[in-house]
C-alpha positions in Angstrom: 173.4 283.2 115.8 172.3 284.4 112.1 174.9 285.9 110.5 177.3 286.2 107.1 180.9 287.0 106.2 181.7 289.7 104.2 185.2 289.8 102.1 185.8 293.0 100.3 188.4 294.7 98.3 188.3 298.5 98.8 190.5 300.8 96.6 192.5 302.7 99.0 191.0 306.4 98.5 187.8 304.4 99.4 188.7 302.5 102.5 188.2 305.0 105.0 184.6 305.7 104.2 184.0 301.8 104.0 185.7 301.1 107.4 183.8 303.9 108.5 180.4 302.8 106.8 181.0 299.3 108.8 182.5 300.3 112.1 179.7 302.5 112.7 177.0 299.5 112.7 176.2 297.9 116.1 175.6 294.9 113.2 179.0 294.6 112.7 181.6 292.3 114.2 185.1 290.8 114.1 186.2 294.0 111.6 189.5 293.9 110.3 191.5 295.9 107.4 194.5 294.9 106.5 196.1 297.9 103.9 197.5 297.0 100.3 197.3 293.1 101.0 194.9 292.2 98.3 195.7 291.5 94.8 193.1 291.5 91.9 191.8 293.6 91.9 194.2 295.4 94.4 193.4 297.5 97.3 192.9 297.0 101.2 191.4 293.6 102.3 188.4 294.3 104.3 186.7 291.5 106.4 183.8 291.4 108.7 181.2 289.3 110.1 177.7 291.3 109.7 174.3 289.5 111.7 171.8 288.8 109.2 169.2 290.8 109.8 171.4 294.1 109.2 173.0 292.4 106.1 170.8 294.0 103.2 171.1 297.5 104.9 175.0 297.2 105.3 175.1 295.7 101.7 173.0 298.7 100.6 175.1 301.2 102.2 178.6 299.2 100.6 177.1 299.5 97.1 176.1 303.6 97.4 179.7 303.5 98.2 180.3 302.0 94.5 182.6 299.1 96.1 180.9 296.6 94.2 182.1 297.9 90.9 185.6 300.0 92.0 186.5 296.9 94.3 185.0 293.0 95.2 182.4 292.0 97.6 181.9 288.6 98.5 179.4 286.8 101.0 179.9 283.8 103.0 177.3 282.0 105.1 178.4 281.2 108.6 177.5 277.9 109.9 178.8 278.1 113.7 179.6 281.4 115.7 180.8 282.1 119.0 180.4 285.5 120.2 179.8 287.7 122.9 178.0 290.4 124.6 177.8 292.6 121.4 176.6 290.1 119.1 173.9 289.4 121.6 173.3 293.0 122.1 173.1 293.6 118.6 170.5 290.9 117.8 168.1 292.2 120.7 168.2 295.4 119.1 167.1 293.9 115.1 164.2 292.1 116.7 162.3 290.1 114.4 164.5 291.3 111.1 166.9 288.6 112.7 165.6 286.0 110.8 165.4 288.6 107.4 166.4 287.3 104.1 169.9 288.4 102.7 168.1 289.6 99.4 171.7 290.0 97.9 172.3 286.2 98.5 169.0 285.2 97.5 168.9 286.7 94.2 172.7 285.3 93.5 171.1 281.9 94.3 168.5 282.1 92.1 171.2 283.5 89.2 172.8 280.5 89.8 169.9 278.2 89.5 169.0 280.2 86.0 172.0 278.6 84.2 171.3 276.5 81.4 174.2 274.3 81.0 174.2 271.4 79.0 173.5 268.8 81.9 170.2 271.1 82.4 169.0 269.5 79.3 170.4 266.1 80.0 168.7 266.1 83.3 165.4 266.8 81.6 165.4 264.2 79.3 166.4 261.6 81.9 163.5 262.4 84.1 161.3 262.5 81.2 162.7 258.6 80.8 162.1 257.6 84.2 158.9 259.1 84.2 157.8 257.2 80.7 158.9 254.1 82.6 156.8 254.8 85.5 153.9 255.7 83.6 153.9 252.3 81.5 154.8 250.2 84.6 152.0 252.1 86.9 154.9 252.5 89.2 154.6 255.7 91.7 157.9 255.4 92.8 159.6 255.9 89.2 157.3 258.9 89.0 158.5 260.5 92.4 162.3 259.2 91.2 162.0 261.5 87.8 160.4 264.5 90.0 164.0 263.9 92.0 165.9 264.4 88.9 163.9 267.4 87.1 165.9 270.5 87.0 163.3 272.6 85.5 162.3 274.8 88.8 165.8 276.8 88.9 164.3 278.3 85.2 161.2 278.9 86.5 162.2 280.9 89.6 165.1 282.4 87.4 162.1 283.8 85.2 159.7 284.9 88.3 163.4 287.0 89.3 163.0 288.3 86.1 160.0 289.4 86.0 160.0 291.1 89.4 163.5 293.0 88.3 162.0 293.5 84.6 164.9 292.1 83.3 163.5 290.6 79.9 166.8 289.1 79.1 166.4 286.7 81.9 162.8 286.0 81.8 163.9 285.1 77.8 166.2 283.2 78.5 164.4 280.8 81.1 161.5 280.6 78.7 163.9 279.9 76.1 165.5 277.3 78.2 162.3 276.0 79.3 160.8 275.4 75.9 164.1 273.8 74.5 163.8 271.5 77.4 160.8 270.2 77.3 160.6 269.4 73.7 163.6 267.5 73.9 162.7 265.6 76.6 159.1 265.0 75.2 160.8 264.2 71.7 163.2 261.8 73.3 160.9 260.1 75.6 158.4 259.9 72.4 161.4 257.5 70.7 161.3 255.4 73.9 158.2 254.8 74.1 157.7 253.8 70.4 160.2 251.0 71.6 158.6 250.3 74.3 155.2 249.7 72.8 156.8 248.2 69.7 158.7 245.7 71.8 155.6 244.9 74.1 157.6 246.1 77.1 154.7 247.8 78.8 153.0 246.5 81.7 149.7 244.2 81.1 147.5 246.5 83.0 148.6 249.5 81.0 148.1 247.3 78.0 144.9 246.9 79.1 143.9 250.4 79.5 143.9 250.5 83.7 146.6 253.3 84.0 146.1 254.9 87.5 149.0 257.0 87.5 148.4 258.3 84.1 145.1 259.4 84.6 146.7 261.5 87.9 148.7 263.1 85.7 146.8 263.8 82.3 143.3 265.1 84.3 144.2 268.8 85.1 141.7 270.0 87.9 141.5 272.5 90.9 143.6 270.3 93.0 146.0 270.2 90.4 146.7 274.6 90.2 146.5 274.4 94.0 149.3 272.2 94.4 151.1 274.1 92.0 150.4 277.4 93.7 151.5 276.0 97.2 154.8 274.4 95.6 155.5 278.0 93.9 155.1 279.6 97.2 157.2 276.8 99.4 160.0 277.2 96.2 160.2 280.9 96.4 160.2 280.8 100.4 163.0 278.1 100.8 165.2 279.7 98.6 165.2 283.0 100.5 165.7 280.8 103.5 168.7 278.7 102.0 166.4 275.5 102.5 166.3 273.6 99.3 166.6 269.8 99.4 165.6 267.1 97.1 162.4 266.9 98.5 161.6 270.3 97.7 162.4 269.5 94.2 160.2 266.5 94.1 157.4 268.7 95.3 157.9 271.7 92.6 158.2 268.5 90.0 155.2 267.2 90.7 153.0 269.1 87.8 155.7 269.4 84.9 157.9 266.1 84.6 155.3 263.6 85.0 153.1 265.5 82.2 156.1 266.3 80.3 156.3 262.3 80.4 152.9 261.7 79.6 152.6 263.4 77.0 155.6 261.5 75.1 153.7 258.2 76.2 150.2 258.9 75.5 151.2 260.3 71.9 153.3 257.1 71.4 150.5 254.6 72.2 148.0 257.0 69.9 145.9 258.0 73.0 144.8 261.8 72.1 143.1 263.5 74.4 145.7 261.7 77.3 148.2 263.6 75.5 146.5 266.8 75.5 145.3 266.7 78.9 149.1 266.3 79.8 150.2 269.3 77.7 147.4 271.5 79.5 148.4 270.1 82.8 151.8 271.2 81.6 151.6 274.4 80.2 149.3 275.8 83.1 150.9 274.6 85.5 154.7 276.2 84.5 152.4 279.2 84.4 151.3 279.1 87.9 154.3 278.4 89.4 155.7 281.2 87.5 153.3 283.6 88.4 152.9 282.5 91.9 156.9 282.7 92.5 156.6 286.2 91.3 154.5 287.1 93.5 155.8 285.5 96.8 158.8 286.8 95.9 157.7 290.7 95.8 155.2 289.5 98.9 158.4 288.6 100.8 160.0 291.6 100.0 157.3 293.6 101.2 156.7 292.2 104.3 160.3 292.5 105.6 160.6 296.0 104.6 157.5 296.9 106.5 159.2 295.0 109.4 162.1 297.0 108.8 160.2 300.3 108.7 158.6 299.2 111.7 161.4 298.5 114.2 163.1 301.5 112.9 160.2 303.7 114.1 160.4 301.9 117.1 164.0 302.3 117.6 163.4 306.2 117.2 163.7 308.2 120.8 160.3 309.0 121.7 159.3 313.1 121.8 157.5 313.8 125.1 155.2 317.2 125.3 156.7 319.4 127.6 154.4 319.8 130.8 
């Protein structure tokens, strides 16, 4: 059964209203209140479990009481729960909303992905270097390995959230991180590729112009954009359902990390047309990922909002005309 665990600290003068809000919802289970038990911030400790389908309404009600600013609210996922008939009745009442994303949790996850520690740039550089080796050796396995390492989707989805929430600061931070990260990755990879060329470490096939891996990367076409669009949809849906994985990272990076690596390798080997194609591939696909990600985020909100409205209408008692 899908549910979340909510821990909160409430100022004493607010506790009765908070408890009344929680106790009044049939989707709130295992409500515990400990007066004066919390420290930093000081107040009453409140804990409960909330069925996921009702979590958005419950959290919205708690924020309307200013509990998030006057106290604190912590959300934790519940992996396993053994519950009785009350939870089953609440689940039946929620219907399709049982599987609705908890948007506060989704946005917190996206914000966490949109932090740009030095490791973010290190991962991009390492991914570019691995991608360069895959290109000059015509190794698709190494290209996939570079995709696994790439962290760029965290910045892309953070930009999408910023656009959706009209948060210019988040958008600027994400764009700055992508620009700086990819420029750094391309420069370091370019220097690495010069070493490869200088010592003749590239594969014989690559030196003879047989570059199947590179040609797939530096030739943007309809299918490149289609894959980027699908990746943007899958990325947002997986984040909203907490299903991120290394395989998702591979899917997202298919149009970004290899293109950045190929820019550096192509310039180092004086393949200017290939470098231009890879640059177009990188820029256009980042734009597609951001745009599609924003649309998908808004679309999901809209779909679940309509489900909630329809469920609320169905739950209203029917008025029968007088005979």
